[in-house]
C-alpha positions as CSV (number, residue, x, y, z in Angstrom):
1,M,124.5,81.8,116.4
2,T,123.5,83.7,113.4
3,T,125.6,86.8,112.7
4,F,124.6,89.3,110.1
5,V,126.1,90.9,106.8
6,V,124.7,93.7,104.6
7,V,123.7,92.6,101.0
8,R,123.2,95.7,99.1
9,G,121.1,96.3,96.0
10,A,117.4,94.6,94.8
11,I,115.8,92.9,97.7
12,P,115.0,89.1,96.6
13,A,112.0,87.4,97.1
14,E,113.5,85.0,99.2
15,L,115.6,86.0,101.9
16,S,118.6,84.0,103.6
17,N,119.4,84.0,107.2
18,G,122.1,86.2,108.3
19,K,121.6,88.8,105.8
20,I,120.5,92.4,106.1
21,Y,119.0,93.2,102.5
22,V,119.1,96.9,102.0
23,N,117.5,98.5,98.7
24,S,119.5,100.4,96.2
25,S,118.0,103.7,97.6
26,G,119.3,102.9,101.0
27,N,115.9,103.6,102.9
28,R,114.6,100.3,103.2
29,A,116.3,96.8,105.1
30,H,114.7,93.5,105.1
31,H,116.0,90.5,106.9
32,L,114.7,87.2,108.5
33,C,113.7,87.3,111.9
34,A,116.5,86.3,114.4
35,C,114.5,84.0,116.4
36,G,114.5,81.5,113.3
37,C,110.6,81.6,112.6
38,G,111.5,82.6,109.1
39,S,109.4,85.9,109.1
40,R,110.3,88.5,107.1
41,V,111.3,91.8,108.9
42,L,111.0,95.4,107.2
43,T,112.9,98.0,108.8
44,P,112.3,101.2,107.2
45,L,115.7,103.3,107.3
46,N,115.4,107.1,107.9
47,R,115.7,109.7,110.5
48,H,112.7,108.7,112.7
49,E,112.9,104.8,112.5
50,W,116.1,102.6,112.2
51,H,119.9,103.2,111.5
52,L,122.1,100.8,109.6
53,T,125.5,102.0,110.8
54,G,128.9,100.1,110.9
55,S,130.8,98.1,108.1
56,D,128.7,95.7,105.6
57,L,130.5,92.7,107.4
58,N,129.7,94.0,111.0
59,P,126.4,96.0,110.7
60,S,124.5,97.4,113.6
61,L,120.8,98.2,113.3
62,T,119.4,100.6,116.1
63,P,117.0,100.9,117.6
64,S,116.1,97.5,118.6
65,V,113.7,95.5,116.4
66,G,110.7,94.6,118.1
67,N,108.7,92.1,116.2
68,W,105.2,92.9,117.8
69,N,103.1,92.1,115.0
70,L,104.8,88.4,114.7
71,K,103.6,85.7,116.6
72,C,107.1,85.1,118.1
73,Q,107.1,89.0,119.3
74,S,111.1,88.6,119.3
75,H,113.0,91.6,120.5
76,Y,116.4,92.1,119.5
77,W,119.2,94.6,118.2
78,I,121.8,93.7,115.5
79,R,125.3,95.2,117.0
80,K,128.4,94.6,115.0
81,G,126.7,91.6,113.2
82,M,125.7,90.0,116.3
83,I,122.2,89.3,117.8
84,V,121.7,90.6,121.2
85,W,118.4,89.8,122.7
86,A,116.2,92.4,124.3
87,P,113.6,91.5,127.2
88,R,110.1,90.9,126.3
89,W,107.5,93.8,126.3
90,S,104.3,93.8,127.8
91,A,101.2,94.9,125.7
92,A,101.3,98.2,127.6
93,E,105.0,98.9,126.8
94,I,104.0,97.9,122.9
95,A,101.3,100.4,122.9
96,A,103.4,103.2,124.5
97,G,106.4,102.4,122.2
98,R,103.9,102.7,119.3
99,T,102.7,106.0,120.3
100,R,106.3,107.3,121.0
101,E,107.0,106.0,117.1
102,Q,104.4,108.0,115.9
103,K,105.2,111.1,117.3
104,P,107.9,112.3,115.0
105,Y,105.7,111.9,112.0
106,I,102.8,113.8,113.4
107,E,105.6,116.5,114.2
108,D,106.4,116.6,110.8
109,A,103.1,116.8,109.2
110,W,102.1,119.8,111.5
111,M,105.6,121.4,110.4
112,D,104.8,120.7,107.1
113,K,101.3,122.2,107.1
114,A,102.7,125.3,109.0
115,K,105.4,125.8,106.3
116,S,102.4,125.7,103.6
117,W,100.5,128.4,105.5
118,L,103.5,130.5,106.1
119,S,104.2,130.2,102.5
120,R,100.6,131.3,101.4
121,I,100.5,134.4,104.0
122,A,103.7,135.3,102.0
123,E,102.5,135.2,98.7
124,V,99.4,137.3,99.7
125,I,101.7,139.7,101.6
126,F,104.0,140.1,98.8
127,R,101.4,140.3,96.2
128,I,99.7,143.1,98.1
129,R,102.9,145.2,98.2
130,K,103.4,145.1,94.4
């Protein structure tokens, strides 16, 4: 059974099984697919996608990793360094999951636009009052 540990720093070109490589900025993690197919899996670490918790010797990666773009289409969690297999998803479940995953980014884009508009309105108002 494969267990995972965290390795921090530069992400190497060649990955080893059982290691979650976290870049020095802490915003990206790479590991080899838990099914053993040898594919590299990238998990962005941010408030909208994955979170790496626990110690470097017993890491947890949430939410689950669904490798829908890989031939294996494996689906699992990494909890306290161990693989916990999740059920396979249907094509409809994958499509719905992708839609859900995009929603926070769309909302952030809208909020950024709203902030920009409000900033411009404030500039006009304060210029008029001067």
